[in-house]
Phi, psi and omega in degrees: 000317179302315180301315180302315181300313180298316180300316182294318178303315180298317180302317180295317180297320183283315190257351185099169193265350189286118180251005175297155182285161179303317182298314180299314182297316180302314183295322176295316181300315184290319180298320178299323185279352186306325183288336182257344182273146172296148184304320182291324179293315179302314181296321179296314179303310184298315182298311182295319179296314180296322186277316190251339189252304185303319181303327182271313189236006184304323186275354182287134175301141183310319185281004176245009175278113182247176176301325179296317179305314185289318180298322178295320179299316179301317179298321177301315180300318180296317179297327179278005178060040173289146178298140177308322181296321178295320180298315180299313181297313183296320179299315179300322181290314184290338182286325187304308180298325180295324179293318177300316180299322180292316179296324180277006179058032175277334173233149186278331181235146175272113189285345185273064177237140179054036176278132181265127180245151179295151180294139177282135175282134176282099181282114176271120178276119185278145173275166180266158184293161180299322181298312180295323179298315180298316180303312184294318181297316180299317181294321180296323182285336179278338186280165172306143186306320184295338182270322186272329185300318179305323181293318180293324179294327179284318183286326188253353178225357175069027183284148173281157185300321179292328179288326178293316181298325185270355184293124179249166180295336176294336181274353183255114179252094184287335178294312180268001178054054174223150173255139177252120182256114182232334186234166176213148175254133174217155176272129177234147180297139178284145181295313191281289188282141183287141173071002178262158177222166178226153179272128186232131175274125179229159174291153186310157191318307183220178177306319183288337181291335177285116189203168176249135179236125178296143179264120178288167184305313183300308181297324180304313181302315184290322179292322180297314179298319182292322184295326179300328183260005186305131181246357182202184185286341186263136184300320186255022181225145178269356183250186179279351180256156179293157176283133180301130174307326180294326179288321177301316180296318181300312179297324180298316179292328175298315180299318179302314180302315183301328179254020173068027178253156176211174179055039175240132176266151179303321183297338179295338181293320177298319179292328178293318177303313182296317181297318179296325177295319179297314183297332179277022179059033180294155179279127187303322180299318180292317181297318179301318180293320179297324182278345182074033178280155182287334181203160178292332179300319180298317179299314182295321179300320183282324188249028182301329180258019184314310177195102183296337180297314183294329177294317180299314180301318181300317181293318179301314180302314182302315182293324180294322183289339182277344183290000000 
């Protein structure tokens, strides 16, 4: 018994005194943060911790979570074939409470050092070809407005699906021909019941997501037609409630079938809008603002291959002006 006591004392001296479990500490940490986190962020943290972290290391005392514990957890994720991007996000979330515990001197060492994570694949989101874009646009224009308009808003204004769902007629200024993007609808996991989710209206993703987008001639005509028949506050819904992003996706896939297209995600429409702006020799700063990106770097990272032709043209032009 004496030996055990000495061993435990040493453990405390080396690792710090906190013997609450990692899960208990995390939950206290998260509850404290509830007032400053966006509801969707809070839900994401809770969901990821419950799904990927607590089952493996939740019961371990805080002062026994080591770099090895974490590296083994990362390996478990790799074995379970989690996407590298999910691994990176989950690791960042699980690290935060540990850092707090270290700052509060509940643990003597910060264990998240030199942890090796799998390389993130640079997922290039492809835009769709001009031919497919025309097919889709024609089909959207032939469809009932509530079904086709979301597609036109993504293709011609680069809106995200949640922003389309949340768009109200108050956000549409047809006189000055601008759209005001301030909100987004997203599904977030419910705290209480397992496997359920709820639709939540949130202010747009970041400060930069709040933006004004000019309405082109084509989109203007369709919005005008839709406004005459408007039955509620939301641009893409016939009821008093917003149209479910899931329903928008469902209708989009129906439309794809109707024009014989497949393997296209709704989000690719936004990328197609961006790519067409790039091809039109658009200024990256302006395109970045239109998309509501946090930085022009982010825009460039996503669209480096937007169109190598336009890059080539730019260089040719540059060389001609230097002669």
